[in-house]
N, C-alpha and C positions, 0 to 999 in steps of 0.2 A: 504494500500500500504506500502510495506517495505521501510525503509529508512536506510541510512548509513552516517556516518560522515567522511568527507575527512580529512586525516591527514595533508594535505598541507594547504588548505584554511579554514579548520575547519567548512565548511558549511554542514548542515544536508540536504541531497538530496535523492530523490527517487533512489532506487537500479538500475534503468535503466540508471542512469547517471554514472555508474561505469562499466568499461570493465570487462568481465568475465575472471577469472583466476583460473584454477583448483587447484592450490596449496594453495589458501587462504581458511580459515575455512568456510566462507560463500559463497565461489565460485566467489567472485568479488575482483578486485584490491582494495587496500587501498586508492588510490587517485582517484578523480573524473576524468571524461573524459577531461574536460577543463584543469585541472592541468596536466594531462598526455600529452596532445597535446602541452601545453606550454613548458613542460620539453623537449619534442622531438625537438621543434623548437629551444630552447636555445642550446641544445646539437649540433644540426646541424650548428648553427651559430658559436659556439665555436670551432668546428672542421671542418670548411668549406673546407679547403684544402683536408683533408682526405675524406670527403664525395663527393667532386667534382671528385676525382680520383676513388673512389668506384663506383660512378654512371657511369663514363666513361668506366670502365672495364665491368660493367654489360651490357652496351648497345652494346658491340662489337658483331658482327654478329655470330661468331662461338659459343659463349656462349648461345646466344638466340636460336640457332638451337638445341643445346643439351637439352634445357628446353622444347622443343616441344615434346609432347608425341609420343610414338612409333606408335600409330595408325594414328596420323596426318602425320607422315613421310611415313607410308606405303600406305595410301590412302587419299591424301589431299582433294579430292572432298567430300568424306564421312565426313571428319572432318569438313569442312566448312559448310556442310549441317546441321550437328548436332549443331554446334555453332549458325548458323542462326536461327534454330528452337528454341533453348534455349532462345536466345535473344527475339524472337517474343513472346514466352510464357510469359517471364518475363515482357514484356511491355504490354501484354494483346491483342496483335494483333492476336494471335492464342489461342484458348481456348481448354484446355485438355478435351477430351470427354470420355465417358465410352467405354468399349471394344465393338467393332462392332459385335462380335460373341456371347458373353455371358452377356454383360451388367455390368461387374465388373468395379468399379470406379477407381481402381488402375491400371493405364495403362502406356504403353510405346508407343512411336511414331515409327511406321514402315515406312521407306521411300521406296516406290516401285521404285522411280526414284530419285537418289541423285542430279540430275541437277535441280530438282524442290524442294528445301528444305522445303518449307512451305506446300507442298501437301503431307500429311501423312495419314496413316491409324492408328487409335488408337486401340491398342490391349492389353489385359492383358498379363502378362509374359508368361503364358502357351501357349496361342494362338500365341503370337509373336514367341516363340521358334518353335512351330509347323510349322509356315510359313517358317522359315529359314531351317528347316529339309527337307521340300518339295523341296526347290530350289536346 
């Protein structure tokens, strides 16, 4: 297992205890996750007024609406169905299956009815696109 020395606490730790950072030679930040979190907390304490206002501005409704993707604004029912399925797959409530037509293991979820977000047909990309071309 690869290790790295944190420049702040000087502890020799496994590489998984360092955040990834593409600009570093080894691809990981020079300080460990614990030191990085500590620094962030200290910075937020030192600049509490700034971050309070920053968080207040970010939470305003018009800004949040802008952050929502175009597809979510265009069809919120589809968007909610996709998110519900993503969460269910991540939690293990729904298991990704092979394509129902060819057996390919790399599959997309097809929603025949977006009002039933967890009832999907698992199809490979080719067959998923074929279904949409037929509709």
